[in-house]
N, C-alpha and C positions, 0 to 999 in steps of 0.2 A: 559388380558380379564378376568373379573370376571364371574365365572360360578357357578351356584347353581343347586342342583338337580331339575330335571324337575318337579316333583310333588310339591316340596317345592315352586318353582317359581310360579306354577299355583295357589297354595293356598294363596300365599301372595297377599293381596289386592292391586289392581292397584290404585295408588294414583291419585289425580287430575292433577298432572303434568306428567302423564305417559300414554303411549299407548303401548300395547303389541301385537305383531304380531306373530301368530303361523302359519307356513306353514303346513296345514293339507294335502294338495295335490298340487303338482306343475307339474304334468305330462301332456302329450298331450292327445288327445282323445283315443289313442290306448294303453295306459299304457306302452309306451316305457321306457325301463330301469327299469320296475317294479314299476314305480311311479303312485301314485293315481291321479285321475282327479282333476282339479283345485278346490281348496277351501282354503280360508284364514280366520283364526279366528282373529278378531280385538277386543281387550278388552280395555275398557277405564273405567273411574270412573263411568260414568253414565249408561253404558250398554255394551253388547257384541254383535258384529255384525259378521255374517258369510258372507264374500264377495265371491260369487259364491258357488255353491253346486253341483258339478259334480256327475255323477252316482255312483261313488265309495265312496262318502263322508261318509255315515254311517259306512262302513267298516273301513275307515281311522280314524274316530272319536273313534270308539270302540277300534281299535288297540292301540290308544294312551291314552285310559282311559279318554277321554274328554266327559263329559255329554252334549248331544245336548240340553238338557233342559235349559242349561245356555244361549242359544242363544235367544236374544230378537228381533233380526232384521236380515233378510236375504236380501242382495242386490245382484242383478244379472247384470252382464255386458252384456250378450246376451243369446240367446235362442238356443244354441246347447247343446246336451245331456251331454257333458263333463263339462258343466258349470251350468246347471240347472236340470239335470236328477235325482239328488239325492233328490230333494225337495219332491216328493210324498212319498218316503221311510221315510224321516224325519218326515213328517206330521203324517203318520200312525204309526210310532214307538212312537211318542209323545202321540198319542191317546191310543194305545192298549198295549204298553209295559211300558211306563213311567207314564201314567195317568196325563199328563201335565194339569195344570190349568192356568198358566200364559199366557197372550195374546202373539201372534206372528205377526209381520208385515213383509210382503214380498214386496220389491220394485224392479221393473224391467222396462225394456223399453216397449213402446207401444206393445201390443200383448201378454204380459205376462199372463194376466188373462185367456185368451182363451187357450193359449198353455199349461198352467199348468193344466187346467181342462181336456184338451184332454189327456195329459200325465197321469194324475191320472186314467182316465177312461180306457186308453189303458193298463196300468199295473195292475190295480185293478178294473175291471169293476163293476160298480154299487156302488162303495164306496162313491162317492160324495153325493148320495142321502141317503144311508143307514147308514152312520157313525154318531153316536150320539156324536158329538164333545164335549169333556170335557173342551176345551179351545177355545177362540175366535182367529181366524186368518183371515187376509184379505190381499188383493193384491192392492198395489198402483202402478200406471204406471207413470214413469218419462220420460218426453219428452227429447230427446237429446238437450243439451244446457241448460237444466233446473237445478234448485236447490231446495232442499226440506230439511226441518228440521225433524228429526225423532229420538226419543230415545237418545237425547243429541248429535247426530251427524249432521253436515251439509254435505249433500250429493249432489255432483254436477256431471253431466254427460256430455260427449262430444261425438259427432258422430264420429265413426271410420269406417274403410273399411274392412268389413268381412261379406259376404253374409250368412244370416241365416234365411231368411224368415221374419225378423223383424229388426228394427234398432239395430246395434251393437254399444256398447258404451265403452269408458273408464270411470272409476269412481274415483272421488276424495272424500275422507272422511276426515273431519276436526272435531276435538274436543279438548278442553283444550289447544288451541294454537298449536296443532300438526297436521301434515298432512301426510296421506298415500294415494298414488295413484296407481291404477292398470290399465294397458293399455287395459285389455281384450285381445281379439284376433284381430289382424289387420295387414295390410300391412302399409308401411310408410305413414304418413299423418302429416302435420304441426300442426294438432290438438294436437298431443301428447306433445310436449314441452309446449304448451299453458296451457293445463289442469294440467300439472305437475309442473308448475312454482313455485319455492320455496318449493317444497315438502321436507319433512324430509326423506321420504323413498318412492322409486318408484320401482314397479315391472314392468318390460318390457318383454313381450313375445318375445321369440327368438327361433322359431320353427326350423329353418334351418341354416346351415352354410352359404349357398349362396342364392341369391335371389330366392324366390318362391312365387307363387300367393297367395294372401289373408292372408299372414303371414309375420311377421318380420324375418329378418335374421341377423346373426352376422356381416357380412361385412357392411351391411347398417347401423347398429347401431354404429359401429366404426366410419364410415364416418360422422354420424350425432351426435356423442357424445357431441360436443361442443354446440349443440342447447339446451341441458338440463342443468339446474342449480340445480337439486335436489341434496341433500346432500349425498345420498347413493342410488345406483342403483343396483338392483338384476335382473339377467336374469332368466326367468322362462318359463314354457310350452315348453320345449325342445324336439324335435323329434330325430330320430336316427342319422342324420348327425351331430347334435350338440353334442349329448351325446358321439359320437365316437371321437369328436375332442375338448373336454373340455380343453386340454392342450394348445390350441391356444388362449384361452380367456385371455386378458390382465387384470390381477387382480387389476391393478392400476386404471382401468376404471370401471370395473364391478365386482360384486359379483355373485355367482351362487346359485340358489335356490336348496334346497334339502328337501324332505319331512321330517317334524319333527323339522326343525330349528325354534328357537324362538328368536325374536328380541324385544328389549325394547327401545322405544324412550323417550327422556327426554327434558324438557324445555330448558336446556342449549345447545341443539343441538347435544348432544352426543348420539350415538347409541351403544348399547352393545348387545352381544348375551348372553342370560341368561341361555342357556342350549339347548340341541338338542337331538333328538333321531332319528337315521337313521335306515334303514332296517337292517343293520348289528347288531344293538343293540337288536333287538327283541328276538332272541333266548336266549340271556343272561338274559334279563329281565323276560321272561316267565319261565325260569328255576329257577329263584329266588323266584317265587310266590308260 
């Protein structure tokens, strides 16, 4: 495996035949195992997309030295706080700390516009009306089963099963002939192998070891593994029972997400890890600064 330094890899321009996936956060809603809430940075030649933006995302981005001003597009799988709760903080950081001027697009399921407004006003009352935005931003709502083009990405969504007061979706991102799919949060549904068909990289939530309501579990995914034809599958969004039993995961079938891992997809179908920074690396990096 070819590994380059994390910062060198980030600075190197993503070519037209590449997609780079950085796991900003892969934890559950409660920070099990010390992991950050769900957020995945997807970099391509045309633009940078943040797929989900959980409540801890600004902390996670700053911990890894990733400038949120690089994000052109935020795509949300569903409207639980560990998947969209970081958006108000990102918006106000862009305004008051970074002085952002570039536009930002936010795409989410129906209900995103209203829920985001409520979240902003709950966390920072009055800011919607009083903030003199230095950059334009807007919310587009994508119906489950729909497809939209934005910032060089083709974005498709599929309805999954996860009650959250609005439709919950799996998301498929395509650009430059490469495909990344994230299941979002869901229990088993035949929708998953359909939206993930032919994907170069698939992130599947795997909250529990054994069957649990509204989430996927490891035993179910093992039973259903042959339904997927994705080239590489990574288990993510793991809760305590999964984190306590990682040794049971068949590494011939699944990889395991970890905050800070960075993958690069190429047109030849190869996937390589170009560098990673896990929690254990932080003290060493901070001491070197």
